[in-house]
C-alpha positions in Angstrom: -21.7 59.3 94.3 -19.7 56.8 96.4 -21.1 53.4 95.4 -21.1 52.3 99.1 -23.9 54.8 99.6 -26.0 52.9 97.2 -25.4 49.3 98.4 -23.4 47.1 100.7 -22.3 43.7 99.8 -20.4 41.3 102.0 -18.8 38.4 100.1 -18.4 35.0 101.8 -16.7 32.4 99.5 -19.3 31.7 96.8 -22.2 33.5 98.4 -22.8 36.9 100.0 -25.1 38.4 102.6 -27.8 40.5 101.1 -28.6 44.0 102.3 -31.5 46.2 101.2 -31.0 49.4 99.3 -33.5 52.1 100.5 -34.7 55.2 98.6 -32.6 57.7 100.5 -29.4 55.8 99.4 -28.7 54.5 102.9 -28.1 50.8 103.2 -29.6 49.0 106.2 -28.9 45.4 106.9 -31.9 43.3 107.9 -29.8 40.5 109.3 -30.2 39.1 112.9 -27.7 40.8 115.2 -26.1 37.5 116.0 -24.9 37.5 112.4 -23.9 41.1 112.2 -21.8 41.7 115.3 -24.7 43.1 117.3 -26.1 45.5 114.7 -29.8 46.0 115.3 -32.1 44.7 112.5 -35.5 45.6 111.0 -37.7 43.0 109.4 -41.5 42.5 109.1 -41.8 40.3 112.2 -39.9 39.5 115.3 -41.6 36.1 115.4 -40.1 35.2 112.1 -36.7 36.3 113.3 -37.1 34.1 116.4 -38.2 31.2 114.3 -35.2 31.6 111.9 -32.7 31.9 114.8 -33.9 28.7 116.5 -34.0 26.6 113.3 -30.6 28.0 112.3 -29.2 27.0 115.7 -30.6 23.5 115.2 -28.8 23.2 111.9 -25.5 24.6 113.3 -25.6 22.1 116.2 -26.3 24.7 118.9 -29.6 23.2 119.7 -31.0 19.7 119.4 -32.3 18.9 115.9 -36.1 18.6 116.0 -38.4 18.3 112.9 -41.4 18.6 115.2 -40.1 21.9 116.6 -39.0 23.3 113.2 -42.4 22.6 111.7 -44.2 24.2 114.6 -42.0 27.4 114.4 -42.7 28.0 110.7 -46.5 27.8 111.4 -46.3 29.7 114.7 -44.6 32.6 113.0 -47.2 32.8 110.2 -50.0 32.7 112.8 -48.6 35.5 114.8 -47.6 33.3 117.7 -51.2 32.0 118.1 -50.2 28.4 118.5 -49.8 26.5 121.7 -46.7 24.4 121.7 -47.7 22.3 124.7 -51.0 21.4 123.0 -49.2 20.6 119.8 -46.8 18.3 121.6 -49.6 16.6 123.5 -51.4 15.7 120.3 -48.3 14.3 118.8 -47.5 12.3 122.0 -51.0 10.9 122.1 -50.8 9.7 118.5 -47.3 8.3 119.0 -48.5 6.4 122.1 -51.4 4.9 120.1 -49.0 3.7 117.3 -46.8 2.1 119.9 -49.7 0.3 121.5 -51.0 -0.8 118.1 -47.7 -2.5 117.4 -47.7 -4.3 120.7 -51.4 -5.3 120.4 -50.9 -6.7 117.0 -47.6 -8.4 117.8 -45.8 -6.5 115.1 -42.4 -6.3 116.9 -41.0 -9.1 114.7 -41.1 -6.9 111.6 -38.3 -4.4 111.0 -40.7 -2.0 109.4 -43.4 -2.4 112.1 -43.4 1.3 113.0 -44.0 2.4 109.5 -46.7 -0.3 109.0 -48.4 1.0 112.1 -48.2 4.6 111.0 -49.7 3.7 107.6 -52.6 2.0 109.5 -53.0 5.1 111.7 -53.3 7.4 108.6 -55.3 5.1 106.3 -57.9 3.4 108.5 -60.3 4.3 111.3 -59.1 3.4 114.8 -59.8 4.7 118.3 -56.4 6.4 118.2 -57.4 8.7 115.3 -61.0 9.2 116.5 -62.1 6.7 113.9 -61.3 9.3 111.3 -58.6 8.5 108.8 -56.5 11.2 107.3 -57.7 12.3 103.9 -56.7 14.6 101.1 -58.5 18.0 101.0 -59.4 18.5 97.4 -60.6 22.1 98.0 -57.8 24.7 97.4 -55.2 21.9 96.9 -52.4 24.4 96.5 -53.5 26.5 99.5 -53.7 29.6 97.3 -56.9 30.9 99.0 -56.0 29.8 102.5 -52.2 29.3 103.1 -52.8 27.5 106.4 -54.4 24.6 104.6 -50.9 23.2 104.1 -50.1 23.4 107.8 -49.4 20.3 109.9 -51.3 21.8 112.8 -54.4 22.0 110.6 -54.0 18.3 109.7 -53.8 17.4 113.3 -57.1 19.1 114.0 -59.1 18.2 110.9 -57.4 14.9 109.7 -57.5 16.5 106.2 -54.6 18.1 104.4 -52.5 18.5 101.3 -49.5 16.7 99.8 -47.2 18.8 102.0 -49.0 18.7 105.3 -49.9 15.0 105.4 -46.4 13.6 104.8 -44.9 16.2 107.1 -47.2 15.1 109.9 -46.2 11.5 109.2 -42.6 12.5 109.4 -43.2 14.3 112.7 -44.8 11.2 114.1 -42.0 9.0 112.7 -39.5 11.1 114.6 -41.6 10.8 117.8 -41.5 7.0 117.7 -38.0 6.7 116.2 -39.2 5.2 112.9 -37.0 5.4 109.8 -39.0 7.4 107.3 -38.1 10.2 104.9 -39.7 13.2 103.3 -39.2 12.9 99.5 -40.0 15.3 96.7 -41.5 14.9 93.2 -42.4 17.9 91.0 -44.8 20.0 93.1 -45.4 17.0 95.3 -44.2 15.4 98.6 -44.5 11.9 99.8 -42.9 9.5 102.4 -40.3 6.8 101.7 -38.9 4.1 103.9 -36.6 1.1 103.3 -38.4 -2.2 102.7 -36.3 -4.1 105.2 -38.8 -6.9 105.5 -38.9 -7.6 101.7 -42.6 -7.3 101.5 -42.5 -5.5 98.1 -40.5 -5.9 94.9 -38.6 -2.6 95.3 -36.0 -1.6 97.9 -38.1 1.5 98.9 -41.7 1.7 100.0 -43.4 5.0 98.7 -46.3 6.0 100.9 -48.8 8.2 99.1 -50.8 9.7 101.9 -53.0 11.7 99.6 -54.5 8.6 97.9 -53.8 5.9 100.6 -51.6 3.9 98.3 -48.1 2.4 98.3 -46.9 3.6 95.0 -44.2 1.9 92.8 -41.2 4.0 91.9 -41.6 3.5 88.2 -45.2 5.0 88.5 -43.8 8.1 90.2 -41.1 8.5 87.6 -43.5 8.1 84.7 -46.4 10.1 86.0 -44.3 13.0 87.3 -41.9 12.8 84.3 -38.9 12.7 86.6 -35.5 12.6 84.7 -32.6 10.5 85.8 -30.6 13.7 86.0 -33.0 15.1 88.6 -32.7 11.8 90.6 -28.9 11.7 90.4 -28.7 15.3 91.6 -31.0 14.5 94.6 -33.8 17.0 93.9 -36.4 14.3 93.3 -36.9 10.8 94.8 -34.1 11.6 97.4 -34.9 10.6 100.9 -34.2 13.7 103.0 -32.1 13.3 106.1 -33.4 14.8 109.3 -31.1 17.8 108.9 -32.2 18.3 105.3 -35.8 18.1 106.4 -35.2 20.8 109.0 -33.3 22.9 106.4 -36.3 22.6 104.1 -38.4 24.2 106.9 -36.3 27.4 106.5 -37.4 27.5 102.8 -40.9 27.0 104.0 -40.5 29.7 106.6 -39.3 32.1 103.8 -42.2 31.1 101.6 -44.7 31.7 104.4 -43.1 35.1 105.1 -43.6 36.0 101.5 -47.1 34.8 101.5 -48.0 36.8 104.6 -46.2 40.0 103.7 -45.9 39.8 99.9 -42.3 40.8 99.9 -39.0 39.1 99.1 -36.3 40.9 101.2 -33.3 40.3 103.4 -35.2 37.9 105.6 -36.2 35.6 102.7 -32.6 35.8 101.4 -31.2 34.9 104.9 -33.5 31.9 105.3 -32.8 30.3 102.0 -29.0 30.8 102.2 -28.9 29.1 105.5 -31.2 26.4 104.1 -28.9 25.8 101.1 -25.9 25.3 103.4 -27.5 22.1 104.6 -29.7 21.1 101.6 -28.0 22.7 98.5 -30.2 20.8 96.0 -33.5 22.2 97.2 -35.2 23.9 94.2 -37.6 25.9 96.4 -34.8 27.5 98.3 -32.9 28.4 95.1 -36.0 29.9 93.5 -36.7 32.1 96.6 -33.1 33.1 96.6 -33.4 34.2 93.0 -36.6 36.1 93.6 -35.1 37.9 96.6 -32.1 38.9 94.6 -34.3 40.0 91.7 -36.0 42.5 94.0 -32.7 44.1 94.9 -31.7 44.2 91.2 -35.0 45.9 90.2 -34.8 48.4 93.0 -31.2 49.3 92.2 -32.0 49.7 88.5 -34.7 52.1 89.3 -32.5 54.1 91.7 -29.7 54.2 89.2 -32.1 55.4 86.5 -31.7 52.2 84.6 -28.0 52.8 83.9 -26.0 49.6 83.6 -23.0 49.7 85.8 -20.6 47.3 87.6 -23.2 46.5 90.3 -26.0 45.7 87.9 -23.7 43.4 86.0 -22.7 41.8 89.3 -26.3 41.2 90.3 -27.0 39.8 86.8 -24.2 37.4 87.2 -25.5 36.2 90.6 -29.0 35.7 89.1 -27.5 33.8 86.2 -25.6 31.5 88.7 -28.9 30.6 90.3 -30.6 29.9 87.0 -27.6 27.8 85.9 -27.6 25.8 89.2 -31.3 24.9 88.7 -30.6 23.8 85.2 -27.6 21.8 86.3 -29.7 20.0 88.9 -32.3 19.1 86.3 -35.1 21.2 87.7 -37.7 22.4 85.1 -40.8 24.5 85.2 -43.8 22.2 85.2 -45.2 22.0 81.7 -48.9 22.7 80.9 -49.1 19.1 79.6 -47.8 17.6 82.9 -50.0 19.9 85.0 -53.1 18.8 83.0 -52.1 15.1 83.4 -51.6 15.5 87.1 -55.0 17.3 87.4 -56.6 14.2 85.8 -54.8 11.9 88.3 -56.1 14.2 91.0 -59.7 13.9 89.8 -59.5 10.1 89.7 -58.0 10.1 93.2 -60.9 12.4 94.4 -63.4 9.9 92.9 -61.8 7.0 94.6 -61.6 8.8 98.0 -65.3 9.7 97.8 -66.3 6.1 97.1 -64.0 4.8 99.9 -65.5 7.3 102.5 -69.0 6.4 101.5 -68.4 2.7 102.0 -66.6 2.9 105.3 
């Protein structure tokens, strides 16, 4: 049988566009028509396609880069379009206007970091601008395994409660709205905010804002407690302040992860999202892992179709899978150990205790 009847592979420098093999040995590309010279596509959701195309256009400079819009699109697609963008924007504008008024009312303009100081106040303490309800960590279903929407920014905006992804991402959206210099930053299975200490208030060059515990955390503590290696720092997978473009690129990985969570499938769409994401944020472990899982599905389907006979194509796929594994290792990414997981669980329990006490005394 002609091998082209079993698969189609288009090679572009060091990467290639994935196409799905189907059981009748016909290959059908699930790539947006803009990327396939007008060939019609089939994916699980037209909303996900629309979200991908708009975020991709932002990254490619065809539309204005907007973290606010990219975050919305990923959540909008997951919720089947049942989010109102105007309402979302109005909530952000209202919060941003309060932060600006707070700066003026407290004569904070003299500080270079005034915008971040005001944002921290908005998140940590009760004020009229947040309905006298500070933003807290939701200790129920912390990894959003039971309810995926618990990690959504739109959920945080409504409840003032969220996880280690949604809280800092909302902070970043507000920082964009008031033109504050603040950065999304990763640690193993964790997200926080960093900004430069231009006023020299602290002993380190960077201020690390831990929104889940309402603390400003020293870098040495983060390194020690999350067991972050210098290799991982040098390769910019941890403690790296993401640029606006890298933050938007990370939304494509989140879009792919949401797609998988919703439809329980890794396919051409997840492959497409993470490849575009990696163009602009090549060190992102989440994107690399989803890329590997998407390719592994093709590998297993092809093996089954080929009656588990090893041929040139299986070896080709194996080599591509190996490349992804090697890249993760080169970057310094490691699967979280049970010991580290248990240690962080204890840190979480202590944070929960402190938050409970704080809320009872306010």
